[in-house]
C-alpha positions in Angstrom: 61.8 -10.2 -41.3 64.0 -11.2 -44.2 61.8 -9.3 -46.6 62.1 -6.2 -44.4 65.8 -6.5 -44.2 66.1 -6.7 -48.0 63.9 -3.6 -48.3 66.1 -1.7 -45.9 69.2 -2.7 -47.7 67.8 -1.6 -51.1 68.6 -4.9 -52.8 66.8 -6.4 -55.8 63.8 -8.4 -55.0 63.6 -12.1 -55.7 60.3 -13.0 -57.4 60.0 -16.3 -55.7 60.5 -14.8 -52.3 57.8 -12.2 -53.0 55.5 -14.9 -54.2 56.1 -16.8 -51.0 54.9 -13.9 -48.9 52.2 -13.0 -51.5 53.6 -9.4 -51.8 53.2 -7.6 -55.1 56.2 -5.5 -56.2 53.9 -2.5 -56.5 53.1 -2.7 -52.8 56.8 -2.0 -51.8 57.9 1.5 -50.9 60.5 3.2 -53.1 63.8 3.8 -51.4 64.8 7.4 -51.9 67.4 9.9 -50.5 66.9 11.5 -47.2 67.1 15.0 -48.8 65.3 16.2 -51.9 61.8 16.4 -53.3 60.1 13.9 -51.0 56.5 15.2 -51.5 54.4 17.8 -49.8 51.9 18.3 -47.0 48.2 18.2 -47.7 46.9 21.6 -48.6 44.1 21.4 -46.0 46.6 21.2 -43.1 48.3 24.6 -43.5 46.2 26.2 -46.2 48.6 25.4 -49.1 51.0 22.5 -49.8 54.4 22.8 -48.1 57.3 20.8 -49.7 58.9 18.0 -47.7 62.6 18.1 -48.4 64.2 16.2 -45.6 63.4 12.9 -43.7 65.3 10.8 -41.2 64.7 8.7 -38.2 65.0 10.2 -34.7 68.5 9.1 -33.8 69.8 9.4 -37.4 68.6 13.1 -37.5 70.3 13.7 -34.1 73.5 12.3 -35.5 73.3 14.6 -38.5 72.4 17.5 -36.2 75.5 16.9 -34.2 77.6 17.1 -37.4 78.8 13.5 -37.1 79.5 13.4 -40.9 82.9 11.7 -40.8 83.8 8.1 -40.0 84.3 7.6 -36.3 82.4 10.7 -35.1 80.1 9.8 -32.3 77.0 11.2 -30.6 74.9 10.3 -27.6 71.3 11.4 -27.2 69.9 11.4 -23.6 66.1 11.4 -23.8 63.8 8.8 -22.3 66.5 6.3 -23.2 70.0 6.9 -24.4 71.2 6.2 -27.9 74.8 6.3 -29.1 75.7 6.2 -32.9 79.1 6.3 -34.6 79.4 7.2 -38.3 80.7 4.1 -40.1 80.9 5.5 -43.6 79.7 3.6 -46.7 80.3 0.1 -45.2 77.7 -1.5 -43.1 79.3 -2.3 -39.7 79.3 -5.9 -38.4 79.4 -6.0 -34.6 80.8 -8.9 -32.7 79.8 -7.3 -29.4 76.1 -7.1 -29.6 75.8 -3.6 -31.1 73.5 -2.7 -33.9 74.1 -1.8 -37.6 71.8 0.9 -39.0 71.5 3.1 -42.0 72.4 6.7 -41.0 71.3 8.5 -44.2 71.3 8.4 -48.0 72.2 11.4 -50.2 72.9 11.5 -53.9 72.2 7.7 -54.0 75.1 7.1 -51.6 74.3 5.4 -48.3 76.1 6.1 -45.0 75.9 3.7 -42.1 76.3 3.8 -38.4 77.1 1.5 -35.4 74.5 1.9 -32.6 74.2 1.1 -28.9 70.9 1.6 -27.1 70.3 2.2 -23.4 66.7 1.6 -22.3 66.5 3.9 -19.3 67.9 7.4 -19.1 65.6 10.4 -18.6 62.8 8.1 -17.6 64.8 7.2 -14.5 64.6 10.8 -13.3 60.9 10.8 -14.0 60.5 7.6 -11.9 62.4 9.1 -9.0 60.2 12.2 -9.2 56.7 10.8 -10.0 56.7 7.4 -8.4 59.2 7.5 -5.6 58.9 11.2 -4.7 62.6 11.6 -4.2 62.7 14.6 -6.5 60.5 17.6 -6.6 61.5 18.3 -10.2 64.0 16.6 -12.5 66.6 19.3 -12.3 66.8 18.8 -8.5 69.0 15.8 -9.2 71.9 18.1 -10.0 71.5 20.0 -6.8 71.4 16.8 -4.8 74.4 15.3 -6.6 76.5 18.3 -5.8 75.4 18.3 -2.1 77.5 15.1 -1.4 81.1 14.3 -2.1 80.3 10.9 -3.6 77.5 8.3 -3.8 78.4 6.9 -0.5 78.9 3.5 -2.1 75.4 3.4 -3.5 74.9 2.0 -7.0 71.6 2.2 -9.0 71.3 -0.2 -11.9 68.3 1.3 -13.9 67.0 -1.9 -15.4 63.4 -0.7 -15.0 62.5 -2.1 -18.4 65.3 -4.6 -18.8 68.8 -3.7 -19.9 69.8 -2.8 -23.5 73.1 -2.9 -25.2 75.5 -4.6 -24.9 73.7 -7.0 -22.5 70.2 -7.2 -24.0 68.4 -8.7 -21.0 64.7 -8.0 -21.2 64.2 -9.9 -18.0 66.6 -7.9 -15.9 65.2 -5.8 -13.0 66.6 -2.7 -11.3 68.5 -2.6 -8.1 69.8 -0.1 -5.6 72.7 -1.5 -3.7 75.2 -0.3 -1.0 72.5 1.3 1.2 73.1 2.0 4.9 71.8 4.3 7.6 74.1 7.0 6.3 72.5 6.9 2.9 70.5 9.9 2.0 68.2 10.7 -0.9 71.1 12.8 -2.3 73.2 9.6 -2.5 70.5 7.8 -4.5 70.0 10.8 -6.8 73.7 10.9 -7.4 73.9 7.2 -8.0 71.1 7.5 -10.6 73.0 10.2 -12.5 76.2 8.2 -12.2 74.5 5.3 -13.9 74.3 7.3 -17.1 78.1 7.4 -17.3 78.5 3.8 -16.3 76.1 2.6 -19.0 77.9 4.7 -21.6 81.2 3.2 -20.4 79.9 -0.3 -21.0 78.9 0.8 -24.5 82.3 2.5 -25.0 84.0 -0.8 -24.1 81.8 -2.7 -26.6 82.4 -0.2 -29.4 86.2 -0.4 -28.7 86.0 -4.2 -28.9 84.5 -3.7 -32.4 87.4 -1.5 -33.4 85.6 1.8 -32.9 87.4 4.0 -30.3 85.8 7.3 -29.3 88.2 10.2 -29.0 85.3 12.5 -28.0 81.6 12.3 -27.6 79.0 14.8 -28.7 75.8 14.8 -26.5 72.3 16.1 -26.8 68.8 15.6 -25.4 66.9 16.9 -22.4 69.2 15.3 -19.8 72.3 17.1 -20.9 71.0 20.4 -19.3 72.4 18.8 -16.2 76.0 20.2 -16.0 77.0 17.7 -13.2 76.0 14.7 -15.3 77.9 16.1 -18.4 81.1 16.4 -16.4 80.6 13.0 -14.9 80.4 11.5 -18.4 83.7 13.1 -19.3 85.3 11.9 -16.0 84.1 8.2 -16.4 84.6 7.9 -20.2 88.0 9.7 -19.9 87.3 11.7 -23.1 86.1 15.2 -24.0 82.4 15.6 -24.1 80.9 18.2 -26.3 77.5 19.8 -25.7 75.9 22.1 -28.3 74.2 25.3 -27.4 71.0 23.9 -29.0 70.1 20.6 -27.3 67.3 19.5 -29.7 69.6 18.2 -32.4 67.0 15.8 -33.8 65.1 18.8 -35.1 68.3 20.5 -36.3 69.3 17.4 -38.2 65.9 17.3 -40.0 66.3 21.0 -40.8 69.8 20.4 -42.2 68.5 17.7 -44.5 65.6 19.9 -45.6 68.0 22.8 -46.3 70.1 20.5 -48.5 67.0 19.0 -50.1 65.6 22.4 -51.1 68.9 23.7 -52.3 69.9 26.2 -49.6 73.1 24.2 -49.1 74.8 21.8 -51.5 75.8 19.2 -48.8 75.3 18.3 -45.2 78.9 19.5 -44.6 77.9 22.9 -45.8 74.7 22.7 -43.7 76.7 22.0 -40.6 77.2 25.8 -40.2 73.8 25.7 -38.6 75.5 24.0 -35.6 76.7 26.5 -33.0 77.9 27.0 -29.4 79.9 23.9 -28.4 80.5 23.6 -24.6 83.4 21.2 -24.0 83.8 19.2 -20.7 87.1 17.4 -20.1 88.0 14.6 -17.7 88.8 15.9 -14.2 89.3 13.0 -11.8 92.2 10.7 -11.1 92.6 7.2 -12.5 92.3 5.6 -9.1 88.9 7.2 -8.4 87.6 6.3 -11.9 88.8 2.7 -11.6 87.3 2.3 -8.1 83.9 3.6 -9.2 83.9 1.4 -12.3 84.8 -1.6 -10.2 81.8 -0.9 -8.0 79.5 -0.6 -11.1 80.9 -3.9 -12.5 79.8 -5.7 -9.2 76.4 -4.0 -9.2 75.5 -4.9 -12.7 76.9 -8.4 -12.4 74.5 -9.0 -9.6 71.6 -8.0 -11.8 72.8 -10.1 -14.8 73.3 -13.2 -12.6 69.8 -13.1 -11.1 
């Protein structure tokens, strides 16, 4: 693991360490920029070689595709899980609150870093409610159900279906649905499931803030953000503006931006950000008492899971 960390950090190799692991220097990959002449596809695939001019990891590409190119800019991707990254500039962040430090991208030999928080279960929760419990006919029905009731009726769903990620990191945790009564309907459970997205993000927001990173707005993407109710709930619980682009698949857009820079269409990612369009802004629209009351209920629900 130490060898891999050194590779990712791009540091010089220690001959004795390489000898210890019996790794020849020639076997190590070369660290290159994320945009430029990175190679080409095999001619047999498309009939002729196609240059590869951009490369990035999934969440890194989404961060670029959201235009988070300045220190402090933050995005959240809601796919199977949820991943929040904040641009940290040229200094690797050091978290004291169980968040992750990652390389965001490298261009012109200059490396940019990010602070990351990972939620294990997001869109997969809706799939579980639909496919395994039969509470939803289709994933989008969750929005209809959430709007059909005034609140969750005191129901809280902690979606630890595969453990809990940041900032708790409890692989042994299991999911719970609490606060059920005879008055609870499937609409309350569906709403509680959607509300858990905002609660998990609030837990991460608190951890980021404790590390000195305060979000003044959040840019979101991924399949789940087609749900307008959930997007507004994020703004309400996080108490910040939430920005949703017209094109949700920002991972693909970020890769395209890197490729556009790599092949010379744009000189920088800042110039390439003109490819981003159509921001839809949601602002907080609930009172402080309601927000505090809901978060207090979540704190009790997740404490029960963590203490089991």
